[in-house]
C-alpha positions as CSV (number, residue, x, y, z in Angstrom):
1,M,-256.9,138.6,68.0
2,P,-260.1,137.8,69.6
3,D,-262.9,138.6,67.6
4,L,-263.9,142.6,68.7
5,L,-267.3,141.8,68.2
6,S,-267.8,139.0,70.7
7,V,-265.8,140.9,73.4
8,T,-268.2,144.3,72.8
9,A,-270.6,141.8,73.2
10,G,-269.2,140.6,76.6
11,L,-269.0,143.6,78.2
12,A,-271.9,145.5,76.7
13,R,-273.9,141.6,78.6
14,T,-271.4,142.8,81.8
15,L,-272.5,146.1,81.9
16,N,-276.3,145.6,81.8
17,H,-276.3,142.9,84.0
18,A,-273.7,144.0,87.0
19,K,-275.2,144.7,90.2
20,E,-271.6,145.8,91.1
21,P,-268.9,148.0,90.0
22,Q,-266.2,145.3,91.1
23,E,-267.5,143.4,88.3
24,V,-267.3,146.2,85.3
25,F,-264.2,147.2,86.3
26,A,-263.3,143.3,85.7
27,A,-265.4,143.0,82.3
28,V,-263.3,145.8,81.4
29,E,-259.5,144.9,82.1
30,D,-260.3,141.4,80.3
31,A,-261.5,143.1,77.6
32,I,-258.4,145.2,76.8
33,R,-256.5,142.2,78.1
34,R,-257.7,140.2,75.2
35,T,-258.3,143.5,73.0
36,I,-255.4,145.2,73.1
37,G,-252.7,144.3,76.4
38,F,-251.6,145.9,78.9
39,R,-248.8,145.9,81.2
40,L,-251.1,147.8,84.3
41,L,-254.5,149.1,84.3
42,T,-255.3,151.2,87.1
43,I,-259.2,153.0,87.2
44,L,-259.1,156.1,89.3
45,F,-262.3,157.6,91.3
46,V,-261.8,161.7,91.4
47,L,-262.6,162.2,95.2
48,P,-266.0,165.4,95.3
49,D,-263.6,168.1,96.8
50,R,-261.2,167.2,94.0
51,S,-258.4,166.8,96.1
52,A,-257.1,163.7,95.5
53,V,-257.4,160.3,93.2
54,Q,-257.7,157.0,94.7
55,R,-257.9,154.1,93.0
56,I,-260.8,152.3,93.2
57,H,-259.0,149.3,90.5
58,S,-255.9,147.7,89.8
59,S,-254.8,144.6,87.5
60,D,-251.8,144.6,89.7
61,P,-253.6,145.2,93.7
62,V,-250.6,143.8,95.6
63,A,-248.3,146.4,93.5
64,Y,-250.6,148.7,93.3
65,P,-253.5,148.6,96.4
66,V,-256.9,149.8,95.3
67,T,-256.0,151.8,99.2
68,G,-253.8,154.0,97.0
69,R,-254.6,158.0,96.6
70,K,-252.6,160.7,95.4
71,P,-252.6,164.6,94.6
72,F,-254.9,165.1,92.0
73,R,-253.3,167.5,90.1
74,T,-255.4,169.8,87.0
């Protein structure tokens, strides 16, 4: 298992210097992969009218493209 402090420090550096959201998403994906692992990681955005969620990041963009949307249910 990697050193959690170094993974966290790297993520913090990216968060501090990122110019685009995709840089942050990739850094989060890398940090999670290196620490706890996952089969699939997606990041969803709740649309302002709360009618749906849209995928804005996917660790498997072929099977789960970032254009995916589904109704938002509370």
